N, C-alpha and C positions, 0 to 999 in steps of 0.2 A: 471577633481576635481569638479568643481561650483557644476554640478548635483548630484555629492555625496554627497554633503552639501550640500545641499536640500532637498535626498533625507532619511536624518539621522535627520538633522534639525528639519523635516513640524511633521512630528508624536512627537516627542522628544520632540518640543512646544506643543503640546496639549494635550502632556499626564500630561505634568507640568502648564501643565494648570489647566486641569484638576483636577487634586491635589490642588491644589489653594483653586477653588473656588466650592469646591463640597466639600470635605473631609472635618473629622471638624478637628482642631489644635494637637489633640492627638493623629492623624493617619498619623501626617508629620514623628514621630518616622519613623515608619517602611520607610522608608526615606532617613531619613537623615543619619540615622546611616550605609548603605549601602551608601549611597556618600560617609563618613568616612572611611569609611574601603576600597575601592577604591581609595579615596585621600592621605592615607597617606601610601598606595600602592606604588604607583608612584613617593608621594615624598618619600618615600627612595629612590630611582634610587635616580632622583636631587640630592642630598645627599649621592652621593657614595655606599648605600649595593647593596652590590653584589648580597649577598647567595640570593638565592627567599624564603626558611625556613624563613628566616629573615627579609623577605622583607612581608611577611603576617602576623607573629606575632606586628611585627611591625603598622602592620595594623588596626588589634587588639586591640592594647594597646591604637592605638590615636581613636578608633569608641566607645569603651568601656570608653571612659576619657569625648567622645563626648556626650557617652548614657549620664551617670553620672552626666557631668555639667549641661545638660537641664532636668533629675532629679530630681537632690538634692541642687543647685546653684544656683535657677531664683535671691535666696534675695540678691542674691548676686552679678546679671546681669551689676549691671549703672556701677558699680566700670572698673567692664571686659569689658564691653564695648568702655567703657574713655582709658580706654590703650591701647586699641585695638587703638583704634581710635590714637591713638597719637602716634603709634607703626607704623600708614600703615603713617605718615605724615614723615614721622622720613624715611619712607622706598624712602617716593618720594626727600624728600633731598637729601639722598648716590644715588639718578640713577641719578641727576643730575651733578655725574662725574664719575659714576662707568662704568668699565671694567673689563669684566668677565675673567679671563685664565685660557684656557683648563686644569682640572684637574680632568679624567673619568676614572681613579680610587683610587681618593684623597678621603675614610669619614675623613664625615664634621659634629662632635656630634652639631654645632652649628646649622644646620641650619636641622640635625632630631632635633632637639628639641621643633626651631620655629613654627611649623605648629603645633604643641603644645596650639598653643599662635593665629596665625590664624585659618585656621578650625572651633575648637569650635565656638572662640568668634561668624566667622560666620552661623555658626546649630544656637545658644541660638538668633541672633538675627530674625537670618527666624521666628524661631518660637514664639519669642518678638510678631513681626510687626504680624502677621499672628492673635496670642491669643487678638489684636484688637480690638476697634471701626472699623464697615470697616477692616477690619486688611487684610481679603483675598483680597480684591481690591488693598491692599498697598502694599502687598505681592509684588502681580502679577506688579505695575505696577515699583516697585525697582527695580523686575529681566527682565521688556520687559526696560527701561531704559538702561539696559545691553544693551539688544538687538539691539533698539535699535540702540544704539549711537555703538554700531561694526559698524553697518553695515552702518551708515552715513561714518566710520570710509572707513568702505572695497569701497565705487563706490567713495567716496569727494579722496582718497589717487591714488586708479588708475586708475583716472581723469586730474584729477589735478594734484595727484602727483610730488612736483621738489627736497623741502628740507627736509631734512630727519630730522627728531624727536629726535632718542636718534641712530646715526650708531652704537655706540658701542659696543648695546644691542640689538639691534632688528633695523635692516637698511631698512628692506620694510615698515617701520612706518614713515611718515610726521607729518611736518607737517599741511598741507592742507583735509589730512585726523582730524588728530583733527583735526578742524575748523568744519570738516564736521560734527562732531562723535558731534558737541555743537552746530549745528548749529539742528542738526535732534535732537536732546537733549530738545532744547528749544520749538520748534515746540509739541514737547507730551509731555511737562511741562502747556503750556499753554491747550493743549487742555483738559489733567488731570485737569488743577484749572478747565476748566470750567467743568466736570464729576462734580468734588466730590462741586462742587460749593458754591465756597473757597469763601472770600472777599477778594478787589484789593492788602489788605497789606499783608495776606497773599502765596497770589497768588505770590506775589513781592517773599517774600519766599523760596517758590516752587520753583517758577525756582530760585530762586542763588543757593537755593542746590540742588536738581538739576546737572546745569553744576557741582560742584564741586565731585558729582557724577562721572559724565560725567569721568572729569578729573585722579578720581581717579582709576574707570576703567580701564580707560590707563595702572595709574603706578600699579596696581596687573596684568597687562600684561604685560608689562617689566620687574616687576622684577620675574616671572617665567621664558620672556625667557633669562633670567640675569642666573637664576640659572641652566636653559638647555642646555646654551651658557660652562658656565664652568662643566658642568657632557660630555660635548658630543653626546646630545640628543638630536634627529630633533621632535620626540614628544614625551610628560609626558609619551603616553598606544598608545595602539590600537583599542581599546573598541569599539570606533565613529567612526565608515566607512569613511575618508574624514575632518574627527576631528585632531582624533589623542585619546590621550586619555579625564578623567574624568577633572581632572586639564589645561586641552590646555579651555576646555571649561565655568568652573566656575574664575579663576584667578579673571575677573575680575571681578565676583560675592564676593570675598571672602574681598573685603574693603566694601565694596557698604551697606554691611548689614551691620553694626554695626555702618557705620557713618547716614544713615540713620539713623537709632533709636535714636542715642543720638541729633538729629540735628534736626530731625523731634523734637522730645519733647524738643530740645530750641525753635524753633523759633514758629510748630504752635501750634500744643496741646500738653501738659503731655500728658506720657502715663502710663495710670493705674495700679499701683506695680512695678514702673521700682526704686523707688525711695527706 
């Protein structure tokens, strides 16, 4: 299983790095919209949509809405991203006492509608980040923060994991894994601050932001786990061998992107055109 994960993850990561660093911001649309489509298809299953046709139609609607937001609503992006950030903090509070109940064939309109909030806000945030000064590097930083935190959690949890983090939602996650993720992201943040030649104050802000984003990436992962447990689904899809679906790979990215834009703008450098 680990070999399959590596064989899938390496070329996928290289493709993402190439896209971020060597393609103009406008070209991101050609990737973000298809990703929205797949996320919509997988999310429909999690919301209890059984019909393949309706899953497809919903995916088309979500990808079209994401395109519309990026193309026509960038003037209102700040409010959208702030509200998305507040929503993810509410999810953090919700997960503290969440107890998923198996609802394999029960359709949930609320779960279906939530994705129109979750996915477009992340897609818009990625587009905004890439368009900032040194935006390609900052977008890569925020993406890699999730990857590094996930790797730190995996290896730390595997080696030291004893205390369950959220046993009702995801029995495999441990407090030791979370500490490993925080340690890995802290080291990564210090190196990034040096790379970006940041002042001491901004370096401390970046460290605090990175730690918060690490926690919220776990929240995104746990929230998807909650949805999967209620839907009776192990993986959101099968498009990525050894990993599952696209949502299984971007669940930690979805909260990180809007939060990164909002807090980067507040704490480090105002983002031009955001207000």
